[in-house]
LOMI-260635 format. One record per residue: x, z, y of N, C-alpha, C, O in turn; residue in one letter. Coordinates in steps of 0.1 Angstrom, whole numbers, padded with zeros to 4 digits, always signed. Layout:
N
XZYXZYXZYXZYA/...
END
This chain:
87
+0810+0628+1351+0822+0633+1343+0833+0623+1343+0830+0611+1341M/+0845+0627+1345+0856+0618+1345+0867+0624+1336+0870+0636+1337T/+0872+0616+1326+0882+0620+1317+0894+0611+1317+0892+0599+1317K/+0906+0616+1318+0918+0608+1317+0924+0611+1304+0926+0622+1299I/+0928+0600+1298+0936+0600+1285+0950+0596+1288+0953+0585+1293V/+0959+0605+1285+0973+0602+1288+0982+0606+1277+0978+0614+1268C/+0994+0600+1276+1004+0603+1265+1009+0617+1268+1013+0620+1280D/+1009+0626+1258+1013+0639+1261+1028+0641+1264+1032+0651+1271P/+1036+0632+1260+1050+0633+1262+1054+0627+1276+1062+0634+1284D/+1050+0615+1279+1053+0609+1292+1044+0611+1303+1047+0609+1315S/+1031+0615+1300+1021+0616+1310+1015+0603+1314+1007+0602+1323G/+1019+0592+1308+1014+0578+1312+0999+0577+1309+0995+0581+1298R/+0992+0572+1318+0977+0570+1317+0975+0559+1307+0979+0548+1308V/+0967+0563+1296+0964+0553+1286+0949+0548+1287+0946+0537+1282L/+0941+0556+1293+0927+0553+1294+0920+0562+1303+0925+0573+1307G/+0907+0559+1306+0899+0567+1315+0885+0565+1311+0881+0553+1310M/+0877+0576+1310+0863+0575+1307+0855+0581+1319+0859+0592+1324G/+0845+0574+1323+0837+0579+1334+0823+0576+1331+0819+0565+1327I/+0814+0586+1333+0800+0585+1332+0793+0591+1344+0798+0600+1350V/+0782+0585+1347+0774+0590+1358+0773+0581+1370+0778+0569+1369G/+0767+0585+1380+0764+0577+1392+0778+0572+1398+0787+0580+1400S/+0779+0560+1400+0790+0554+1407+0802+0551+1397+0813+0548+1401G/+0800+0552+1384+0811+0551+1374+0816+0537+1375+0829+0535+1374A/+0808+0527+1377+0813+0513+1378+0822+0511+1390+0831+0502+1389G/+0821+0519+1400+0830+0518+1412+0842+0526+1410+0853+0522+1415E/+0842+0537+1403+0853+0545+1401+0863+0540+1390+0875+0543+1391L/+0858+0532+1381+0867+0528+1370+0878+0520+1374+0888+0519+1367I/+0877+0513+1386+0888+0505+1391+0901+0513+1393+0911+0507+1391A/+0900+0525+1396+0912+0533+1398+0919+0535+1385+0931+0535+1384E/+0912+0538+1374+0917+0539+1361+0924+0526+1356+0934+0526+1350G/+0917+0515+1359+0923+0501+1355+0936+0499+1362+0945+0495+1356V/+0936+0502+1375+0948+0501+1382+0959+0510+1377+0971+0506+1377L/+0956+0522+1374+0966+0532+1369+0972+0527+1356+0984+0528+1354A/+0964+0522+1347+0969+0516+1334+0978+0504+1337+0989+0503+1331I/+0973+0495+1345+0980+0483+1348+0994+0485+1354+1004+0479+1350E/+0995+0495+1363+1007+0498+1370+1017+0508+1362+1028+0510+1365M/+1011+0513+1351+1020+0522+1343+1021+0536+1350+1031+0543+1348G/+1010+0540+1357+1010+0553+1363+1010+0564+1353+1005+0563+1342A/+1015+0576+1358+1014+0588+1351+1003+0597+1357+0999+0594+1368V/+0999+0607+1350+0989+0616+1355+0993+0622+1368+0984+0624+1376A/+1005+0625+1370+1009+0631+1383+1006+0621+1395+1004+0626+1406A/+1007+0608+1392+1004+0599+1403+0990+0600+1407+0987+0599+1419D/+0981+0601+1398+0967+0603+1401+0964+0617+1408+0956+0617+1417L/+0971+0627+1403+0969+0640+1409+0974+0641+1423+0968+0647+1431D/+0985+0634+1426+0991+0635+1440+0985+0625+1450+0988+0625+1461M/+0977+0615+1445+0970+0606+1454+0960+0612+1462+0952+0620+1456T/+0959+0609+1475+0949+0616+1483+0936+0609+1481+0935+0597+1482I/+0926+0617+1478+0912+0612+1476+0903+0619+1486+0903+0631+1488H/+0896+0611+1494+0888+0616+1504+0877+0626+1499+0872+0625+1488P/+0874+0636+1508+0864+0647+1504+0853+0646+1515+0856+0645+1527H/+0841+0646+1511+0835+0647+1497+0832+0633+1492+0824+0626+1498P/+0838+0629+1481+0834+0616+1475+0835+0618+1460+0841+0628+1455T/+0829+0608+1453+0830+0608+1438+0844+0606+1433+0847+0610+1422L/+0852+0599+1441+0866+0596+1437+0874+0608+1435+0884+0608+1428S/+0870+0619+1441+0877+0632+1438+0877+0636+1424+0886+0643+1420E/+0867+0632+1416+0867+0635+1402+0879+0629+1394+0884+0635+1384T/+0885+0618+1399+0897+0613+1393+0908+0622+1396+0916+0626+1387V/+0910+0627+1407+0920+0636+1412+0919+0649+1404+0929+0655+1399M/+0907+0654+1403+0904+0667+1397+0907+0666+1382+0913+0675+1376E/+0904+0655+1376+0907+0653+1361+0922+0653+1359+0926+0659+1349S/+0929+0647+1368+0944+0647+1367+0949+0662+1369+0958+0666+1362A/+0943+0669+1378+0947+0682+1381+0945+0691+1369+0952+0701+1367A/+0934+0689+1361+0932+0697+1349+0943+0696+1340+0946+0706+1333V/+0950+0685+1339+0961+0683+1330+0972+0693+1333+0978+0698+1324I/+0974+0696+1346+0984+0704+1350+0980+0719+1353+0987+0727+1358F/+0967+0722+1350+0962+0735+1351+0959+0739+1366+0959+0750+1370G/+0958+0728+1374+0956+0731+1388+0943+0727+1395+0942+0726+1407Q/+0933+0724+1387+0920+0720+1392+0914+0731+1400+0913+0742+1396S/+0909+0728+1412+0902+0738+1420+0887+0739+1417+0880+0748+1422T/+0881+0729+1409+0867+0729+1407+0864+0731+1392+0853+0728+1388H/+0873+0737+1385+0871+0739+1371+0870+0754+1369+0879+0761+1372L/+0859+0759+1363+0858+0774+1361+0867+0778+1349+0866+0772+1339Y/+0875+0788+1352+0883+0794+1341+0879+0809+1341+0881+0816+1350R/+0873+0812+1329+0870+0827+1328+0883+0835+1328+0893+0831+1323P/+0881+0847+1333+0894+0856+1333+0898+0859+1319+0890+0860+1310P/+0911+0859+1317+0917+0862+1304+0914+0877+1300+0915+0886+1309K/+0911+0879+1289+0908+0893+1284+0922+0899+1281+0931+0894+1274K/+0924+0911+1286+0936+0918+1284+0935+0928+1272+0924+0934+1270Q/+0944+0929+1264+0944+0938+1253+0944+0952+1258+0952+0956+1266A/+0935+0960+1252+0934+0974+1256+0942+0982+1247+0940+0982+1234H/+0951+0991+1252+0959+0999+1244+0951+1012+1241+0942+1016+1250E/+0953+1018+1230+0946+1031+1227+0953+1041+1234+0964+1045+1231N/+0947+1047+1244+0953+1057+1253+0954+1071+1246+0963+1078+1248V/+0943+1074+1239+0942+1087+1232+0951+1088+1220+0955+1099+1216K/+0955+1077+1215+0963+1077+1202+0955+1079+1190+0943+1083+1191G/+0960+1076+1179+0954+1077+1166+0957+1090+1159+0968+1095+1161E/+0947+1096+1152+0950+1107+1144+0952+1119+1150+0954+1130+1143G/
END
């Protein structure tokens, strides 16, 4: 699991949490992002090779913009109108 913490106004990366296999290798990207003052869009637009664990960083950034391809989003329920009418 990879989580990006960023400022909601500027998008600047403030932190990153990573757990699981390879977390020690992946955290370096978060450290660099914080050091260089990167914004979430920088991580989202960075090319990450597929299939690799580093894609979790890109996907986490994409979640911020509602564009993650690997996050399940259940369909929104639509309000049903009363077709027959009341009374």
